[in-house]
N, C-alpha and C positions, 0 to 999 in steps of 0.2 A: 494392242495399247489399252490404257486403264482410265475410266473417268474417275473422277475424285472420290466418288462412292466405293467403287471396287478397289482402289488403291486403300482407303482407310480400312476397310474390310479385310483384305490380305495381310495388312500391318497389324490387325488386332486395335486399331484405333478409331477415330471419329471424324468424320469430315471437319467438325469445329475446331479438332485439334490440328488438323492438316492447314488449316487456313490459319491458325494461330501460327503456325511454325513459318508459313508463308511471310507474314506480317513481320516475324521477327528476324527474317534472312536465313532461318535454318535449311529451309528447302525452297530451292528457285520455282518459281511459276514457269510453266511449261507455255508454250505459244498455244492459241486455239486453233482447233481445227476447221475446215470449210463449213462446218455445222455451227461454229461458234463455241464449241466444247473444248475445255482443257483436257489434254490427254497426256499421261503420264506412263514412261516406260521404266524397263527394268531398273536403271540406275535411279530413278525418284524412290522405286520401291526399297531399294537395298540401303539408301539413304535414310528413308523414313524409318525402316527397322533398326537402323544404327541408333537414330535420335531416341527411339522407344525406348531402347536397352538402355542408354545412358541416362534417360530421364528415371527409367526404374531403379537405376542405382543411386539416383540422389541428387543428381548434377543439375545445377539451374540451366534455365535457358541460355542466358548469355556466356556461361563457362562452356556449355555445348557449342555453341557456334564457334568460339576458339578453338575447341578441340577436332571439329568435324573433319579439318584438313590434314590432321597431324596423326602422327603414328602410334603404335600400341605403346611404345614407352613412355609419350607424354600423356595417353590415356591413365597410364597405370600410376604414373606419377600424381596426377589430378586426383585420383581416387585413394592414394595415400595421403593426400593434401584432405580430402573429404572426410576420410575416417578418423583422421587427429582432431579435426572439427568435431565430428560427431562424439567423438571420445570424451571431449571438452564438455559440449553440451550435456552428455549422461551424467557427467559429474555434476554439473550445475544443477541440472533435474533433480538429482539425488538428494543434494544440498537443501534444495526447496523443499522436497517431500518431506525430508526428515523435520525442517522447520516447520512445516503446515502441521505435522503429526503434533509435534510439542506444543504447539499452538492450541489445537483441537482438544488436547489433554489437560491444559491449563484453564485457569480461570481467568487469565489475562483478557482485556479488551480486545477485539481485534480491529478495532477500529483506530487504535493507538499505534504510533511506532514503536518498534521495539523496547528503544531506552527508556520511554515513559510508561510502557504497557503496565509494570509494576505499581505506579502511582495512583492507580485506580482500579478499585473492586468492584465490579458491577453485581458479581455474585453476592456480597455482604451487603452492598445497598439494596438490592432487591428484597434479600432476606428481611433487611429492617423495614421493609414498605415504602421505600423511596419510590417516587413516581419517575416515569422515564425522562418526564420534562427536568426534573431536579438531577437526574443521573447526567443529562445531555449538558446541564450547567456545569458540573463537577467535571465532565469530561473536557469541557471547553477551557476552563481553568487550567487543567493540566498541560493541557496544548499550547494555550497562551504562555503559562511561564516556560515551557519548553523554548518556544519562540524565542521569547526575551531573553531568558538566560540559558542557553544551550551548555554554556560550561558549567553549570551547576546541575544538570540532568542527574548525572550517576549519584550524586550526593543526596538529592531529592528522591530519588527513586529508592535509595537503601532507605532513607527515613520512613517513607510512605509504607514500604514493605514492613518493616519493623513494627510499625503502629498497627497494621491489620493482622499482625501476628500477637502482639503484646497489648495492645489495648483497642482489640476488635469491639467488644462490647460497649467500650466508652464512645469509639467513633461512631458505631451505630445508632446509639442513643443519641448524642450530638447531632446526627445526621436527621433523625427523626424530627427532633424538637426545631431543629432550623427550618424543616418543610413546614412544621406547623404554624410557623410564623407567616405563611403567605397571607393569611386572612385576619390578622391581628393588627391593631394601630401600633406605629412607631414607639409611642413611649408605655407599651404594654410591659409590667414588670418581668415577663418571661425573658425579654431582650436580654436585661444586665445579668439575669441567672445564667443564661445560655452562654454570655461571654467568658464568665469565669470557667465554665467547664471546656469550653472550645479552647482557652488557653492552656489548659491542662494537656491538651494534646502535642505530644512533642514536634511532632512535623509541622502544626500551624507555626510555631516559633520559628522553625525553619524556612518557611514558605516566606514569613514577614521578612527575616534576616535578607533573604535574596530580592525580595521585593523593593526594600529600603535602600540598596545599594545604588549611590549616585550613577553609574552607567547604566541602571536598569529604569530609571524614573522616566526614561523617553518613553515608555510604555504606558504612562500614567492615562492619556488619552484612550487609549485601547482599553485599559483595564476599568475605566469610567464608563466607556460604552458598553461594555461586558456587562457591568452591574446593572445596568437598566432593565436586566430580565429577572430581578429580583423586587420583591415586595419591599416597602418603605421599611419595614421591622427589620427584614433580612439585612436591608444595606445599611441599617443602623449597629446591626451587630457586628458588621464586619468593619464599618467606622471606629466602635468602640473597642474592638478588638485590636487594631492598628493603633489605637490610641494606647492603649493598655500595653502593648508590647514594645511600644517607643518609649515607654515612660523610663526617666534615669533610675538607675539601680537594678533594672530587670537583667536577670541572669541569662547569660546566652543558651540559645535551644540546645 
């Protein structure tokens, strides 16, 4: 008869694993002998070997508990089911790895969900000398707009991608000048000068069109809270830009 250590050694496992199988009902605990030790016989060793084999094949402890008293046909059917599950997981992992490879090869911001990743070009902003803090605020604007108007995400993403292709230099200059307003008074002449150039960016008009729709004004409090992160001059730019884009006769973006 075997001690628990001897049983584990012969089965190629550990005492901890044996106790784990006891706790989960896979391996019955034997009675103690006159010295107070549990002693295991041949049946326990055979059962432990079978448990180990099923674990090596990838079956879960609960599934093994169901199969231990079943015949080979049932075990084979369980393995067929496991194989199908693994094949599905393999396909999912392949898709995930492909997506990760695409993201790593792109300049899209990895913190943004896929639908809006193209609306924010961190590389272009870094090239323009935009600080991490300002980039984070820009990223937050993208996320807020996506949360408040998800039905417009695809349209906005397309406009944004086009701007970074067709108006990249203008967009970079605007971002640089907007950042420079951090430490100037709200009535500085640079404020109104910047508004005109920002209005020339096609995507700005589209953002404003979406934000102005009645169904999205419920986010006004959120946007007001978001704007607290900007300086007074930067907030005035945003206010004047909104007024300019709301003016009668403004051509659609």
